[in-house]
Structures are given as structure tokens and as C-alpha cells.
MDAnalysis code that builds the backbone (N, CA, C; Angstrom):
import MDAnalysis as mda
import numpy as np

u = mda.Universe.empty(192, n_residues=64, atom_resindex=np.repeat(np.arange(64), 3), trajectory=True)
u.add_TopologyAttr("name", ["N", "CA", "C"] * 64)
u.add_TopologyAttr("resid", np.arange(1, 65))
u.add_TopologyAttr("resname", ["MET", "MET", "ALA", "GLU", "ALA", "SER", "SER", "GLN", "ALA", "ALA", "GLU", "GLU", "ARG", "GLU", "GLN", "THR", "ILE", "GLN", "GLU", "LEU", "ASN", "ALA", "MET", "LEU", "HIS", "GLU", "ARG", "ALA", "PRO", "TRP", "ILE", "TYR", "LEU", "ASN", "ARG", "GLN", "TYR", "SER", "VAL", "TYR", "GLY", "ALA", "SER", "GLU", "ARG", "VAL", "GLU", "TRP", "GLU", "ALA", "ARG", "SER", "ASP", "GLU", "ARG", "ILE", "ASP", "ALA", "TYR", "GLU", "MET", "SER", "PRO", "LYS"])
u.atoms.positions = np.array([
    [30.044, -35.411, 26.401],
    [29.294, -34.956, 27.554],
    [29.651, -33.510, 27.916],
    [30.898, -33.129, 27.712],
    [31.291, -31.751, 28.025],
    [30.581, -30.768, 27.100],
    [30.450, -31.116, 25.818],
    [29.734, -30.239, 24.887],
    [28.278, -30.100, 25.312],
    [27.698, -31.190, 25.774],
    [26.320, -31.183, 26.267],
    [26.203, -30.297, 27.502],
    [27.166, -30.397, 28.407],
    [27.134, -29.628, 29.655],
    [27.233, -28.125, 29.407],
    [27.970, -27.728, 28.371],
    [28.176, -26.297, 28.127],
    [26.895, -25.571, 27.729],
    [25.883, -26.305, 27.270],
    [24.640, -25.657, 26.858],
    [23.507, -25.878, 27.860],
    [23.814, -26.405, 29.038],
    [22.781, -26.699, 30.034],
    [22.685, -25.604, 31.089],
    [21.573, -25.615, 31.810],
    [21.387, -24.713, 32.948],
    [22.331, -25.151, 34.064],
    [22.591, -24.291, 35.019],
    [23.603, -24.523, 36.064],
    [23.410, -25.840, 36.818],
    [22.207, -26.113, 37.314],
    [21.995, -27.338, 38.100],
    [22.137, -28.588, 37.230],
    [21.598, -28.532, 36.021],
    [21.699, -29.662, 35.099],
    [23.156, -29.886, 34.679],
    [23.876, -28.778, 34.449],
    [25.291, -28.859, 34.077],
    [26.109, -29.485, 35.197],
    [25.845, -29.096, 36.443],
    [26.546, -29.663, 37.592],
    [26.350, -31.177, 37.640],
    [25.128, -31.641, 37.420],
    [24.833, -33.080, 37.435],
    [25.574, -33.804, 36.315],
    [25.578, -33.227, 35.109],
    [26.272, -33.837, 33.975],
    [27.769, -33.928, 34.236],
    [28.346, -32.868, 34.794],
    [29.782, -32.858, 35.078],
    [30.118, -33.872, 36.174],
    [29.251, -34.014, 37.174],
    [29.472, -35.011, 38.220],
    [29.450, -36.423, 37.629],
    [28.516, -36.688, 36.706],
    [28.440, -37.999, 36.046],
    [29.699, -38.252, 35.213],
    [30.153, -37.240, 34.487],
    [31.366, -37.353, 33.677],
    [32.579, -37.615, 34.562],
    [32.679, -36.911, 35.677],
    [33.789, -37.100, 36.607],
    [33.798, -38.525, 37.161],
    [32.623, -39.039, 37.525],
    [32.531, -40.409, 38.042],
    [32.954, -41.425, 36.975],
    [32.523, -41.197, 35.731],
    [32.881, -42.099, 34.642],
    [34.402, -42.081, 34.396],
    [34.996, -40.902, 34.377],
    [36.440, -40.794, 34.164],
    [37.215, -41.423, 35.318],
    [36.696, -41.275, 36.526],
    [37.345, -41.873, 37.690],
    [37.349, -43.402, 37.581],
    [36.237, -43.967, 37.133],
    [36.140, -45.423, 36.988],
    [37.048, -45.958, 35.878],
    [37.226, -45.184, 34.828],
    [38.003, -45.637, 33.670],
    [39.472, -45.216, 33.707],
    [39.889, -44.563, 34.770],
    [41.267, -44.050, 34.852],
    [42.290, -45.182, 34.773],
    [43.367, -44.984, 34.012],
    [44.392, -46.025, 33.884],
    [45.404, -46.013, 35.037],
    [45.122, -45.306, 36.095],
    [46.009, -45.249, 37.251],
    [45.168, -45.218, 38.526],
    [45.812, -45.302, 39.662],
    [45.127, -45.283, 40.955],
    [45.360, -43.917, 41.597],
    [44.285, -43.288, 42.031],
    [44.402, -42.004, 42.711],
    [44.920, -42.221, 44.125],
    [46.025, -41.593, 44.478],
    [46.612, -41.754, 45.793],
    [46.476, -40.509, 46.663],
    [46.010, -39.418, 46.085],
    [45.917, -38.169, 46.819],
    [44.573, -37.511, 46.550],
    [44.012, -36.939, 47.574],
    [42.763, -36.182, 47.439],
    [43.025, -34.805, 48.031],
    [42.894, -33.766, 47.227],
    [43.162, -32.408, 47.665],
    [41.876, -31.756, 48.158],
    [41.867, -31.318, 49.405],
    [40.718, -30.618, 49.967],
    [41.060, -29.149, 50.101],
    [40.108, -28.300, 49.817],
    [40.303, -26.860, 49.950],
    [39.710, -26.398, 51.273],
    [40.500, -25.661, 52.035],
    [40.053, -25.129, 53.313],
    [40.229, -23.616, 53.261],
    [39.164, -22.899, 53.583],
    [39.204, -21.442, 53.551],
    [38.897, -20.907, 54.944],
    [39.515, -19.810, 55.304],
    [39.203, -19.119, 56.542],
    [38.910, -17.662, 56.203],
    [37.828, -17.135, 56.733],
    [37.462, -15.743, 56.444],
    [36.842, -15.121, 57.685],
    [37.033, -13.834, 57.821],
    [36.453, -13.091, 58.926],
    [34.932, -13.065, 58.787],
    [34.247, -13.022, 59.917],
    [32.793, -12.899, 59.895],
    [32.363, -11.525, 59.375],
    [33.306, -10.619, 59.277],
    [33.008, -9.277, 58.780],
    [33.121, -9.170, 57.267],
    [33.431, -10.286, 56.600],
    [33.601, -10.279, 55.146],
    [32.507, -11.117, 54.495],
    [31.878, -10.563, 53.484],
    [30.863, -11.259, 52.698],
    [31.572, -11.938, 51.529],
    [31.586, -13.291, 51.521],
    [32.266, -14.036, 50.468],
    [31.830, -15.489, 50.499],
    [31.695, -16.105, 49.327],
    [31.349, -17.520, 49.230],
    [32.339, -18.190, 48.284],
    [32.874, -19.336, 48.705],
    [33.849, -20.065, 47.892],
    [33.208, -20.553, 46.593],
    [33.976, -20.519, 45.516],
    [33.500, -20.984, 44.212],
    [33.792, -22.468, 44.047],
    [33.023, -23.131, 43.223],
    [33.226, -24.567, 43.003],
    [34.511, -24.855, 42.227],
    [35.013, -23.868, 41.472],
    [36.255, -24.080, 40.713],
    [37.496, -23.672, 41.505],
    [37.323, -23.310, 42.777],
    [38.380, -22.960, 43.726],
    [39.099, -21.652, 43.419],
    [38.635, -20.900, 42.443],
    [39.245, -19.608, 42.156],
    [38.829, -18.616, 43.238],
    [39.771, -17.843, 43.721],
    [39.484, -16.824, 44.724],
    [39.558, -15.465, 44.043],
    [38.425, -14.812, 43.905],
    [38.334, -13.523, 43.234],
    [38.053, -12.455, 44.290],
    [39.039, -11.642, 44.590],
    [38.904, -10.632, 45.644],
    [37.820, -9.608, 45.323],
    [37.486, -9.407, 44.054],
    [36.445, -8.452, 43.695],
    [35.058, -8.932, 44.119],
    [34.907, -10.216, 44.402],
    [33.631, -10.750, 44.852],
    [33.464, -10.610, 46.370],
    [34.495, -10.165, 47.068],
    [34.443, -9.991, 48.523],
    [34.002, -8.576, 48.858],
    [33.257, -8.449, 49.955],
    [32.842, -7.129, 50.403],
    [32.653, -7.142, 51.919],
    [32.784, -5.976, 52.554],
    [32.546, -5.922, 54.011],
    [31.055, -6.066, 54.291],
    [30.738, -6.652, 55.455],
    [29.326, -6.807, 55.852],
    [28.813, -5.530, 56.460],
])
């Protein structure tokens, strides 16, 4: 499924990866005990949008 996702358009790839994640979660040989949430705080004077992979790239930020 990952090979399939790498050649898809962004929205289709997101759906495929979500399906793969759900399948892996169901088949996991352990129990998930922790869920990590990402919380960001930014000034209203800064133009920036969080990425889905949680990477923070300062070059993508700019003043409004």
C-alpha cells in the first residue's frame, strides 16, 4: 500500500495512508497506551500552517 500511495495525488495518498494506518492499528501485536497530540502556538502576526508530518520549517513562516 505504501508503494501505491507514493504514486498517488495528495488527497488520494492521504486516504490510502489513513487506511494503511487503520489496518496496522488493528493488527498491532501490542496495545497503544499513549496518544501524542501536537499543540502549536503562534502570533497572529505570523503566516504559518502546521504540516501533517509535524515538521516545523521556519523558512515556511513569514510576517503578515
